[in-house]
C-alpha positions as CSV (number, residue, x, y, z in Angstrom):
1,M,-57.6,-47.1,-51.1
2,F,-54.5,-45.7,-52.7
3,Q,-52.7,-48.4,-54.9
4,V,-49.0,-47.7,-54.4
5,I,-47.3,-50.8,-55.7
6,K,-47.6,-51.0,-59.4
7,K,-49.4,-53.9,-61.1
8,N,-47.4,-57.1,-61.2
9,E,-44.5,-55.4,-59.4
10,Q,-42.4,-57.2,-56.9
11,L,-39.9,-55.5,-54.6
12,T,-36.7,-56.9,-55.9
13,E,-33.7,-57.6,-53.7
14,S,-31.8,-54.8,-55.3
15,M,-34.5,-52.3,-54.3
16,E,-34.7,-53.6,-50.7
17,N,-32.5,-50.8,-49.4
18,T,-33.4,-48.1,-51.9
19,I,-34.9,-44.8,-51.0
20,S,-37.2,-43.2,-53.6
21,V,-36.7,-39.5,-53.2
22,I,-39.6,-37.6,-54.6
23,I,-39.2,-33.9,-55.7
24,P,-42.3,-32.0,-56.9
25,V,-41.2,-29.1,-59.1
26,Y,-43.0,-26.0,-60.3
27,N,-41.2,-22.9,-61.6
28,R,-38.1,-23.3,-59.5
29,E,-35.4,-22.6,-62.1
30,D,-33.5,-20.5,-59.5
31,C,-33.0,-23.3,-57.0
32,I,-33.9,-26.7,-58.4
33,R,-30.3,-27.5,-59.4
34,R,-29.1,-26.8,-55.9
35,C,-31.8,-29.1,-54.5
36,I,-31.1,-32.0,-56.8
37,Q,-27.3,-31.7,-56.3
38,S,-27.7,-32.0,-52.5
39,I,-29.5,-35.3,-53.1
40,R,-26.9,-36.5,-55.6
41,E,-24.1,-35.9,-53.1
42,Q,-25.7,-38.0,-50.4
43,S,-23.3,-40.5,-48.6
44,Y,-26.1,-43.1,-49.2
45,C,-26.0,-44.1,-52.8
46,E,-29.0,-46.5,-53.1
47,L,-31.3,-43.8,-54.3
48,E,-34.0,-43.5,-56.9
49,I,-34.5,-39.7,-57.5
50,I,-37.9,-39.1,-58.9
51,I,-38.6,-35.6,-60.2
52,V,-42.1,-34.6,-61.1
53,D,-42.3,-31.4,-63.1
54,D,-45.8,-30.1,-62.5
55,G,-46.2,-28.1,-65.7
56,S,-43.5,-25.6,-65.1
57,T,-43.5,-22.6,-67.4
58,D,-39.9,-21.6,-66.7
59,K,-36.7,-23.6,-67.3
60,S,-37.2,-26.0,-64.4
61,G,-38.2,-28.9,-66.6
62,V,-35.2,-28.3,-68.9
63,I,-32.8,-28.2,-66.0
64,C,-34.3,-31.5,-64.6
65,D,-33.9,-33.2,-68.0
66,Q,-30.3,-32.0,-68.2
67,M,-29.5,-33.4,-64.7
68,Q,-31.1,-36.7,-65.6
69,K,-28.5,-37.2,-68.3
70,E,-25.8,-36.6,-65.6
71,D,-27.1,-39.3,-63.2
72,T,-28.7,-42.6,-64.0
73,R,-30.5,-42.6,-60.7
74,I,-32.6,-39.6,-61.8
75,L,-36.1,-40.2,-63.3
76,V,-38.0,-37.1,-64.6
77,F,-41.7,-37.1,-65.3
78,H,-43.6,-34.1,-66.8
79,Q,-47.3,-33.5,-66.2
80,K,-49.8,-30.7,-66.7
81,N,-50.0,-28.4,-63.7
82,Q,-52.2,-30.0,-61.1
83,G,-50.6,-28.9,-57.8
84,V,-48.0,-30.2,-55.4
85,S,-50.2,-33.0,-54.0
86,A,-50.9,-34.5,-57.5
87,A,-47.1,-34.3,-58.2
88,R,-46.2,-36.1,-55.0
89,N,-48.9,-38.8,-55.7
90,Y,-47.5,-39.3,-59.1
91,G,-44.0,-39.8,-57.6
92,I,-45.3,-42.3,-55.1
93,R,-47.0,-44.3,-57.9
94,A,-43.7,-44.3,-59.9
95,A,-41.5,-45.2,-56.9
96,S,-39.9,-48.6,-56.7
97,G,-37.8,-48.3,-53.5
98,K,-38.7,-49.7,-50.1
99,Y,-38.5,-46.3,-48.6
100,I,-40.1,-43.0,-49.6
101,Q,-38.6,-39.6,-48.8
102,F,-39.9,-36.2,-50.0
103,V,-37.8,-33.1,-50.7
104,D,-39.2,-29.7,-51.8
105,S,-37.6,-28.2,-54.9
106,D,-36.5,-25.0,-53.1
107,D,-34.8,-26.8,-50.2
108,T,-31.7,-28.9,-49.6
109,I,-30.7,-31.9,-47.4
110,E,-27.6,-32.5,-45.4
111,K,-25.0,-35.0,-46.8
112,Y,-25.8,-37.8,-44.4
113,M,-29.6,-37.4,-44.1
114,C,-30.5,-40.5,-46.2
115,E,-27.9,-42.7,-44.6
116,K,-28.9,-41.7,-41.0
117,L,-32.6,-42.1,-41.7
118,V,-32.2,-45.6,-43.1
119,K,-29.8,-46.6,-40.3
120,R,-32.3,-45.4,-37.7
121,Q,-35.2,-47.3,-39.4
122,K,-33.2,-50.5,-39.5
123,E,-32.1,-50.2,-35.8
124,T,-35.7,-49.7,-34.6
125,D,-37.8,-51.3,-37.4
126,A,-40.0,-48.2,-37.1
127,D,-42.8,-47.5,-39.5
128,I,-41.7,-43.9,-39.8
129,V,-38.5,-41.9,-38.9
130,I,-38.8,-38.2,-38.0
131,C,-35.8,-36.0,-37.8
132,G,-35.1,-32.3,-37.0
133,Y,-34.7,-29.5,-39.5
134,N,-33.1,-26.1,-40.0
135,L,-35.6,-23.3,-40.6
136,I,-33.9,-20.7,-42.8
137,T,-35.6,-17.3,-43.1
138,K,-33.8,-14.5,-44.9
139,G,-30.4,-15.9,-44.1
140,K,-31.2,-16.5,-40.4
141,I,-31.2,-20.2,-39.2
142,E,-33.3,-21.6,-36.5
143,H,-32.5,-25.2,-35.4
144,I,-35.6,-27.3,-34.8
145,E,-34.7,-30.5,-33.0
146,A,-36.7,-33.7,-32.9
147,T,-36.2,-36.2,-30.0
148,D,-33.9,-39.2,-29.9
149,S,-36.9,-41.4,-28.9
150,F,-38.4,-44.6,-30.0
151,F,-42.1,-45.1,-29.6
152,A,-42.8,-48.9,-29.7
153,N,-46.6,-48.1,-30.0
154,L,-48.5,-45.0,-30.8
155,S,-49.8,-44.6,-27.2
156,C,-46.2,-44.0,-26.1
157,F,-46.0,-41.0,-28.5
158,V,-48.3,-39.1,-26.2
159,D,-45.5,-37.5,-24.1
160,D,-43.8,-36.0,-27.2
161,F,-46.9,-35.3,-29.4
162,A,-47.4,-31.7,-28.2
163,Y,-43.8,-30.9,-28.8
164,Y,-43.7,-32.4,-32.3
165,L,-47.0,-30.6,-33.2
166,K,-45.9,-27.2,-31.7
167,N,-42.5,-27.3,-33.6
168,F,-44.0,-28.3,-37.0
169,L,-42.2,-31.7,-36.9
170,L,-45.5,-33.4,-37.8
171,H,-46.8,-31.0,-40.4
172,N,-44.4,-31.6,-43.3
173,P,-43.5,-34.7,-45.3
174,W,-39.8,-33.7,-45.9
175,N,-38.3,-34.5,-42.5
176,K,-39.5,-38.1,-42.6
177,L,-38.7,-41.5,-44.0
178,Y,-41.8,-43.5,-44.9
179,L,-42.2,-47.2,-45.8
180,R,-43.7,-47.3,-49.2
181,E,-45.9,-50.3,-48.6
182,K,-47.6,-48.5,-45.7
183,I,-48.8,-45.5,-47.7
184,K,-52.5,-46.2,-48.2
185,I,-54.1,-42.8,-48.6
186,P,-52.6,-40.2,-51.0
187,F,-52.2,-36.5,-50.6
188,D,-55.6,-34.8,-50.9
189,V,-55.5,-32.9,-54.2
190,N,-58.5,-30.8,-53.2
191,Y,-56.4,-28.9,-50.6
192,F,-53.6,-26.4,-51.3
193,A,-52.8,-25.9,-47.7
194,G,-52.7,-28.4,-44.8
195,E,-52.6,-31.4,-47.1
196,D,-49.2,-32.4,-45.7
197,L,-50.5,-32.7,-42.1
198,L,-53.6,-34.6,-43.3
199,F,-51.4,-37.0,-45.2
200,N,-49.1,-37.6,-42.2
201,M,-52.1,-38.1,-39.8
202,E,-53.5,-40.8,-42.2
203,Y,-50.1,-42.4,-42.4
204,L,-49.5,-42.3,-38.6
205,C,-52.9,-43.9,-37.9
206,G,-51.6,-46.9,-39.8
207,C,-48.3,-47.1,-37.9
208,T,-47.3,-49.3,-35.1
209,S,-44.1,-47.6,-34.1
210,I,-42.3,-44.2,-34.5
211,A,-38.6,-43.3,-34.3
212,G,-37.3,-39.8,-33.7
213,M,-33.9,-38.4,-34.4
214,R,-32.6,-35.2,-32.9
215,D,-30.3,-34.5,-35.9
216,M,-31.3,-31.5,-38.0
217,M,-30.8,-32.8,-41.5
218,Y,-33.3,-30.9,-43.7
219,N,-32.8,-27.3,-44.7
220,Y,-36.2,-25.6,-45.1
221,Y,-36.0,-22.3,-46.8
222,Y,-39.1,-20.5,-45.6
223,M,-41.0,-18.2,-47.9
224,P,-44.1,-16.3,-46.5
225,S,-47.3,-17.3,-48.4
226,D,-51.0,-16.6,-48.1
227,R,-51.7,-20.1,-46.6
228,F,-55.4,-20.7,-46.1
229,K,-56.3,-17.8,-48.4
230,N,-59.1,-19.7,-50.0
231,N,-61.5,-21.8,-47.8
232,G,-59.3,-21.2,-44.8
233,G,-61.9,-22.2,-42.3
234,E,-62.7,-25.5,-44.1
235,I,-59.0,-26.4,-44.3
236,A,-58.3,-25.6,-40.7
237,T,-61.4,-27.6,-39.6
238,S,-60.3,-30.6,-41.7
239,I,-56.9,-30.5,-40.1
240,Y,-58.5,-30.2,-36.6
241,H,-60.7,-33.3,-37.1
242,A,-57.7,-35.3,-38.4
243,L,-55.6,-34.3,-35.3
244,L,-58.6,-34.8,-33.0
245,N,-59.2,-38.3,-34.4
246,F,-55.5,-39.2,-33.9
247,V,-55.5,-38.0,-30.3
248,T,-58.8,-39.7,-29.5
249,Q,-58.1,-43.1,-31.1
250,K,-54.3,-43.4,-30.7
251,L,-53.4,-41.2,-27.7
252,N,-56.3,-42.1,-25.4
253,N,-57.7,-38.6,-25.5
254,D,-54.8,-37.3,-23.5
255,S,-55.5,-33.8,-22.1
256,T,-52.1,-32.3,-23.0
257,A,-52.3,-33.5,-26.5
258,L,-55.9,-32.2,-26.8
259,M,-54.7,-28.7,-25.7
260,A,-52.0,-28.8,-28.4
261,V,-54.7,-29.6,-31.0
262,Y,-57.0,-26.8,-29.8
263,K,-54.1,-24.4,-30.0
264,V,-53.2,-25.3,-33.6
265,Y,-56.9,-25.1,-34.6
266,I,-57.4,-21.7,-33.0
267,D,-54.2,-20.3,-34.5
268,D,-55.1,-21.6,-37.9
269,M,-58.6,-20.2,-37.7
270,L,-57.3,-16.8,-36.6
271,Y,-54.9,-16.8,-39.5
272,A,-57.7,-17.6,-41.9
273,I,-59.8,-14.8,-40.4
274,R,-56.8,-12.4,-40.8
275,L,-56.5,-13.3,-44.5
276,A,-60.3,-12.9,-44.9
277,C,-59.9,-9.4,-43.3
278,K,-57.2,-8.6,-45.8
279,E,-59.6,-9.5,-48.6
280,N,-62.5,-7.8,-46.9
281,N,-64.4,-11.0,-47.1
282,L,-66.9,-10.4,-44.3
283,L,-69.0,-13.5,-45.2
284,A,-66.1,-15.8,-44.8
285,I,-65.3,-14.2,-41.4
286,R,-68.8,-14.6,-40.2
287,T,-68.9,-18.2,-41.3
288,M,-65.6,-18.9,-39.4
289,E,-66.9,-17.1,-36.3
290,E,-70.0,-19.3,-36.1
291,K,-68.3,-22.6,-36.7
292,S,-69.3,-24.9,-33.8
293,D,-66.0,-26.7,-33.8
294,F,-64.2,-23.3,-33.4
295,Q,-66.5,-22.4,-30.5
296,T,-66.0,-25.8,-28.9
297,A,-62.2,-25.5,-29.1
298,I,-62.2,-22.0,-27.6
299,Y,-64.5,-23.0,-24.8
300,A,-62.5,-26.3,-24.0
301,S,-59.2,-24.5,-23.9
302,S,-60.3,-21.3,-22.2
303,K,-59.1,-22.4,-18.7
304,C,-55.6,-23.0,-20.0
305,M,-55.0,-20.5,-22.8
306,M,-55.2,-16.8,-22.4
307,K,-55.9,-16.4,-26.1
308,S,-59.0,-18.6,-25.7
309,R,-60.2,-16.5,-22.8
310,V,-60.0,-13.4,-24.9
311,L,-61.8,-15.0,-27.8
312,L,-64.4,-16.4,-25.4
313,C,-65.0,-12.9,-24.0
314,L,-65.2,-11.4,-27.5
315,N,-67.7,-14.1,-28.5
316,T,-69.8,-13.7,-25.4
317,L,-70.0,-9.9,-25.8
318,H,-70.5,-10.1,-29.6
319,L,-67.3,-8.0,-30.1
320,W,-65.8,-9.9,-33.0
321,R,-65.6,-6.6,-34.9
322,L,-62.8,-5.6,-32.5
323,L,-60.8,-8.6,-33.7
324,I,-61.5,-7.8,-37.3
325,L,-60.5,-4.2,-36.7
326,Y,-57.3,-5.4,-35.1
327,F,-56.3,-7.6,-38.0
328,K,-57.1,-4.9,-40.5
329,I,-54.8,-2.5,-38.7
330,K,-52.1,-5.1,-38.4
331,N,-52.4,-5.9,-42.2
332,C,-52.1,-2.2,-43.1
333,I,-49.0,-1.8,-40.8
334,E,-47.3,-4.8,-42.4
335,E,-48.0,-3.7,-45.9
């Protein structure tokens, strides 16, 4: 059990409407000031801005300390480099507000984000509020909308689950408003990819209601990374089981939701195989090929997904080397 509320702490009346905004920082001297400034300029003033410097070796920590002197709402903590999950967990433990919100150090938020999230939570009394976001890639902006829906119980969420999963509205912590008292399980520090979705699935399993907001209030600056580079198959499988558990227990094993989970798992495994091809790690590829969960997902979705049919055919004919060759060629072309 993750102890969030500090020993002998009581939620004072003055903190009843406060959002504790947690920013994990590691070597972001080029953009951290922009990030923090977007939070300082929020129309909603009842903020506790918690910055956790995760052992930065550039000037990020210095910039954060300077900005702390400019705004009494800012609290800066420095720790040895332990990863983004440890930094977020530190922020949660240090938080005093009723609400928790996460912002990544290379992103920004729209001026009315905090105000609108709190307003929506108070209107619905939801355990979590999920909004849309702007996906910014090399200057191009893609608007990802959530839905203006209220799900009075988790079983009602079944109709929108596939859409939220497909559009990465569930994966990340930064387009959400959480209730601090309901965070029971921390971010898993053993994972360096997929930990966000695992955290959200744990949180959602403890929720009674969910509120959505169409508004796109978070600006996510996407940077390509070798996600799942290490232990990709294990990470993808852990995410798969978390999603499968949620669909089975909370969404009554809905077939459409299951197909969405299978698709995410297959895509993640293929991505992990592609990275293993890039590293010429044939043992990792063989391990992923033979995973029973992977084979089950392929078989279960083969009637609905063309990708699964192809993979099923490759598996049946023992032609996985064709897939490996395809990824190797693709990697060479992109390099």
